[in-house]
C-alpha positions in Angstrom: 27.3 158.9 202.5 29.0 159.6 199.7 32.0 157.9 197.9 34.5 160.2 195.9 36.0 158.4 193.3 37.4 160.9 191.0 38.5 164.0 192.7 42.2 164.6 191.3 42.6 168.4 192.1 42.3 170.9 194.8 39.2 172.3 192.6 38.0 168.7 193.1 38.3 169.0 196.6 36.7 172.7 197.1 33.9 171.4 195.6 33.5 168.3 197.7 33.5 170.7 201.0 31.1 173.3 199.4 28.2 170.6 198.4 28.6 168.2 201.2 29.9 170.0 204.5 27.4 169.4 207.3 25.1 167.7 205.1 26.3 164.1 205.1 27.2 161.5 208.0 30.2 160.5 206.2 32.9 160.8 203.3 34.9 158.3 201.6 37.5 159.8 199.3 39.2 157.0 196.8 43.1 158.3 197.1 46.0 156.8 195.5 49.4 155.2 196.9 51.2 158.0 194.8 50.9 160.2 197.6 53.9 158.5 199.3 57.4 159.5 198.8 58.8 156.4 197.1 56.1 157.3 194.3 58.6 160.4 193.5 61.8 158.7 194.5 60.6 156.0 191.5 60.2 158.6 189.2 63.4 160.2 189.9 61.3 163.4 191.2 63.3 164.0 193.9 66.9 163.6 195.3 65.5 161.5 198.5 67.0 158.3 199.1 65.2 154.8 198.7 62.2 154.6 200.6 61.3 151.9 203.0 58.8 149.5 202.1 56.4 148.4 202.3 54.9 151.7 202.8 52.7 152.3 205.7 49.9 155.2 206.3 52.7 157.1 208.5 55.1 156.9 205.7 56.4 160.0 204.4 54.3 162.0 201.9 56.0 163.6 198.4 57.3 167.2 198.8 57.0 167.5 195.0 53.5 168.8 193.6 51.5 167.8 190.4 53.2 164.4 190.1 52.0 163.9 186.2 52.2 167.5 185.2 55.3 166.7 182.8 52.9 163.8 181.0 50.0 166.6 180.4 49.2 167.6 176.8 48.5 171.0 178.1 46.2 172.8 181.2 43.2 171.1 180.3 44.9 167.6 180.4 43.7 166.2 183.7 47.3 165.0 184.6 48.0 169.2 184.8 47.1 170.0 187.9 46.7 166.2 189.3 47.4 165.8 193.4 45.6 164.3 195.5 47.6 165.4 198.7 46.2 168.9 198.9 42.5 167.0 198.6 43.5 164.8 201.7 44.3 167.5 204.1 41.5 169.8 203.4 38.8 166.9 203.7 40.7 165.5 207.1 41.1 169.2 208.3 37.3 170.1 207.4 34.8 170.2 210.3 31.8 169.8 208.5 32.9 166.6 207.2 33.7 163.2 208.5 36.3 161.7 206.0 37.7 158.4 205.7 40.7 158.1 203.0 41.6 154.8 201.0 44.9 155.0 199.5 44.5 152.2 196.6 47.4 150.6 194.8 47.4 149.4 191.1 44.0 147.9 190.7 43.9 145.4 188.4 41.1 143.0 186.9 38.2 143.6 184.4 37.8 146.9 182.6 41.4 148.0 183.8 42.2 150.8 181.4 45.8 150.6 182.6 46.1 147.0 181.0 48.1 145.7 183.8 47.5 141.9 182.9 46.6 142.9 179.2 49.9 144.0 178.8 51.6 140.1 179.0 48.9 138.4 178.2 48.4 139.4 174.9 52.2 138.2 174.0 51.1 134.7 175.6 48.1 134.7 173.5 49.7 135.2 170.3 51.9 132.4 171.0 54.9 134.5 171.5 57.6 132.2 173.0 59.4 134.4 174.9 59.0 137.2 177.5 62.2 139.5 178.3 62.8 141.7 181.4 65.0 143.5 182.7 67.3 142.1 185.2 66.0 145.5 187.7 62.7 145.4 186.6 61.8 141.3 187.2 63.1 142.0 190.8 61.1 145.2 190.9 57.7 144.9 193.7 54.3 146.3 192.5 51.4 146.9 195.4 48.4 145.3 193.7 44.8 145.2 194.6 42.3 142.9 192.6 39.3 145.3 192.1 36.5 143.0 193.4 38.6 142.9 196.6 38.9 146.7 196.7 35.3 147.1 196.4 34.8 144.0 199.2 36.8 146.3 201.5 35.0 149.5 200.9 31.8 147.4 201.4 33.1 146.1 204.5 33.9 149.2 205.6 30.7 150.7 205.1 28.6 147.6 207.0 31.1 147.6 209.9 31.6 151.5 210.6 33.9 150.8 213.7 37.3 151.6 212.6 38.7 154.8 214.3 41.8 155.8 211.5 40.9 158.1 209.2 43.5 156.8 206.4 44.0 153.3 205.7 45.9 151.8 202.5 44.1 149.0 200.5 45.8 146.2 198.3 46.3 142.4 198.1 48.2 141.0 201.0 50.9 139.5 198.6 53.2 142.0 196.9 54.9 140.3 193.7 57.7 140.9 191.7 57.3 141.5 188.0 58.8 138.4 187.6 56.3 136.5 189.8 53.5 138.8 188.3 54.5 137.3 185.1 54.6 133.8 185.9 51.3 133.6 187.6 49.7 134.9 184.5 51.6 132.5 182.3 50.6 129.8 184.9 46.8 130.5 184.7 46.9 131.8 181.2 48.4 128.0 180.0 51.8 130.0 178.5 54.6 127.9 178.5 56.8 130.3 177.2 60.0 131.2 178.8 60.9 134.1 181.0 63.9 135.6 180.0 65.9 137.7 182.7 68.5 139.9 181.1 71.2 142.3 182.4 70.0 145.8 182.2 72.9 146.9 180.2 72.2 144.1 177.3 68.9 145.6 176.4 67.8 148.3 173.6 66.3 151.0 174.9 62.5 150.1 174.4 63.1 147.3 176.8 65.2 149.3 179.3 63.4 150.2 182.7 62.4 154.3 182.4 62.4 154.5 186.3 64.1 153.8 189.5 63.3 150.0 190.0 65.5 150.2 193.2 62.6 151.9 194.7 59.9 149.1 195.5 56.6 150.5 195.8 54.7 148.2 198.2 52.0 149.0 201.0 51.0 147.5 203.9 47.4 147.1 204.4 47.4 145.2 207.4 45.6 148.6 209.5 42.3 148.1 207.9 42.5 144.5 208.4 43.3 144.4 211.8 40.6 147.6 212.6 38.0 146.1 210.3 38.3 142.3 210.8 38.6 142.5 206.9 39.8 139.4 204.7 40.1 139.5 200.9 37.4 137.4 199.3 39.6 136.7 196.2 42.6 134.8 196.3 45.2 136.2 194.0 44.3 132.9 191.4 41.4 133.5 191.6 41.5 137.2 190.8 43.7 136.6 187.7 41.4 133.8 186.7 38.9 136.3 186.6 40.3 138.9 185.2 42.1 136.3 181.9 38.4 135.1 181.5 37.0 138.5 181.0 40.0 139.8 178.9 39.6 137.2 176.4 36.4 137.7 176.0 36.5 141.4 175.9 39.7 142.3 174.3 40.2 145.8 175.6 40.7 148.8 172.9 44.3 149.9 173.2 45.4 153.8 172.1 47.3 154.1 169.8 50.1 155.6 171.7 50.4 152.6 173.6 50.4 150.0 170.7 53.0 151.9 168.9 54.9 151.6 171.8 54.1 147.8 172.4 55.3 147.4 168.8 58.5 148.7 169.0 59.0 146.7 172.9 58.1 143.4 170.8 60.4 144.4 167.9 63.5 144.9 170.1 62.6 142.2 172.0 62.5 139.7 168.8 65.7 141.3 167.9 67.4 140.6 170.8 65.8 137.1 171.1 67.3 136.6 167.7 70.9 137.0 168.3 71.3 135.2 171.7 
């Protein structure tokens, strides 16, 4: 049994096949929900219409390749050739491998280097009186998954091994809007400040939404639950409580570029709030 957590490029997929085809009983490949066409609509990388959500395993896939190449510093940057769609296809088509693919949502929890909880918790813990959200962002829904629930799902699959499907979405059973996400963090963190929801055209540039918030990015993971009998062991409240406790004990190191962007956002937020 092999679990591949870091396959990003077609080269990675070919190496998996060359190394393990015919040698192992099963391969598990951790893919991403960025394979769906909704991701391209969200990032305005296609003229396709808004996609129906929540996304199922049968939802249309992206037709654009290398979705993060525009963010890469150069060919050596991992984002330059990143694309999990061709890896999925070559692994599923390889007769020498019995492959199961898990498409992961936005995974949060302790050690989340994307800082999905910390980006709001940091404001709450320094005593900011309000958090400003653009109206479109406040209503936007994102599929998330607590890291220990994701791990439990994969572990459950390994112990059962009775599912017939080759591809599964994973994710928390409840998808929250961004405003609901902030409200849940605030409630567990003990923050009594205000969430200010503001029309987009009234906000300064640092607080405007950089993506197409008309496209929700939520996933339906019911196929995995129904085929394997899996139930998430941690509730949303337990997941956030564990995450917040860990973050407060282990404040993350934040890249300089992210810190600079946060400083610009905070300054713009303060300026807007002072004028209201």
